[in-house]
N, C-alpha and C positions, 0 to 999 in steps of 0.2 A: 460467582463465577466471573473471572476476569477474562475479557476477550482481547486477544492480541491480533494485530494485522501482520501477516507474514510477507516475506519478500515476494512470494508467488502472487499474493493479492495485488501488490503494487505492480508487478510485471503484467498482470492481466489488465489492470486499469490503464497502464501505459500503452498496451497493445490496442485496446479499444480506442484510446485517444490518438493512436498512430504516432506514438512517441517511442524513442529508443534511448532511454537513459543508460548511462554507464553503470558499472557495478558500484562505484562509489556513490553515485547519485541515488541508486536503488537503496543502498544502506541508509543514506541520509533521509530519503523520503519515508522509509519504513520507520525509522526512529521518530521522525516528526509526526507521522500518523499515530503512532502509539502514544506519544506525548499528548496529543490532542485527546485521544480516548481516555487517558489517565486524568486529564483535566475535567472531562465530563463526569468521571466517576466521583470527583469531589462534589460536583453539583448534586449528585444523588444522595450525598450524606447530609444535605441540608434538611433539618426537620420540617415537617409540614406544620403550617400554622392552622390554628382552629378557625380563625376568621381570615378570609382572603383579603389581601391588601392591594389597592390599586396604586399606591405610592410607597416609596421606601420609608418616608417619614410620615407618620400620621398627623393630620391637621384637620381643623374644623373650618368650615366656610365662615368667613367674616361677613356677616350680613349687616347691611345698613338700612335705615328706614327710608322708604320712598318719600321724596319731597315733591310736592306739586309746584310746578312753575307756572306763573301767570303769563300768558302770551297776549299780545295785542293783535287781533284779527286784521285790523287796518294796516298794521306794520307788516304783516305777512303779505298782504295784497300789494304793498308798495314794492316788495322785492321782485315782483314779476313785471316784465316789460309791457305786456298788453293783454287784452282779453279778446277771445274770439269764440262766438257761439256759446257764451256762458262759461267758457273754460279759461283759466289763467294760463298764459303762455310764458314760459321761462326763457331768458336770453340763451343763445347758443353758448356752449361751454368750450368750443374750440376755435 
C-alpha cells in the first residue's frame, strides 16, 4: 500500500505553522514530500540481515600484546616540585 501526501495535507501543515504558501509552492511541497516518501519506500526494500551489523564493513579488532614498561620510582618523584604531609605536590599547570 503506497501512501501519498495530498495537497490538503500540506495545506493543513502550513496552516498549523501559520504559513500561507502560494498554489505553486503547495504543488512543489506536495511533490517534494511524496518524493521523500518514495525514497523511504526504497529503504523498506533492503533485505534484513541474519546478523545485525554495527559497521558497514565488517572488521576484526586488531589486538596487540600488552608490554610491561619499567618505571623508575625515583624518576617519578623528581617530576613533582615538593612534598607536603606525605603527599607529592605537582607544579601548577597554568
